[in-house]
C-alpha positions in Angstrom: 145.6 112.6 156.5 147.4 109.3 156.8 148.2 107.6 160.0 151.7 108.9 161.0 151.7 107.7 164.6 154.5 105.2 165.5 152.1 102.7 167.1 149.7 102.2 164.2 146.0 102.7 164.7 145.7 105.4 167.3 145.3 108.3 164.9 142.5 106.5 163.0 140.7 105.6 166.2 140.8 109.1 167.5 139.5 110.4 164.2 136.6 108.0 164.3 135.8 109.1 167.8 136.0 112.7 166.9 133.8 112.2 163.8 131.2 110.4 165.9 131.3 113.2 168.5 130.8 115.8 165.7 127.8 113.8 164.4 126.2 113.7 167.9 126.9 117.4 168.4 125.1 118.1 165.1 122.1 116.0 166.1 121.9 117.8 169.5 122.1 121.2 167.8 119.4 120.2 165.3 117.1 119.0 168.2 117.7 122.2 170.1 116.9 124.1 167.0 113.6 122.2 166.6 112.7 122.7 170.2 113.3 126.4 170.1 112.0 126.8 166.5 115.4 128.1 165.5 115.8 127.3 161.8 119.5 128.4 161.7 120.5 125.9 164.4 118.4 123.2 162.7 120.3 123.8 159.4 123.7 124.0 161.2 123.0 120.8 163.0 122.1 119.0 159.8 125.2 120.4 158.1 127.5 119.2 160.9 125.9 115.7 160.7 126.5 115.5 156.9 130.1 116.7 157.4 130.7 114.1 160.1 129.1 111.3 158.0 131.4 112.2 155.1 134.4 112.0 157.3 133.3 108.7 158.7 132.9 107.4 155.1 136.4 108.6 154.3 137.7 106.7 157.3 136.0 103.5 156.1 137.6 103.9 152.7 141.0 104.4 154.3 140.4 101.3 156.5 139.6 99.3 153.5 142.9 100.2 151.8 144.8 99.5 155.0 143.4 96.0 155.1 
């Protein structure tokens, strides 16, 4: 999962954008679940947010090592 693009940071930036989009998608799913009283969607939304947050944390660690 290292940056293998020839121009440097594009892969990391696109991963960050994708992770943030996943987080927002999870938030939206959770809110729809709350609005419709759908516990499964609420749980899935929370799970997607946790997964996205973990990916974002991993990106920050990679950035720290890249300097």
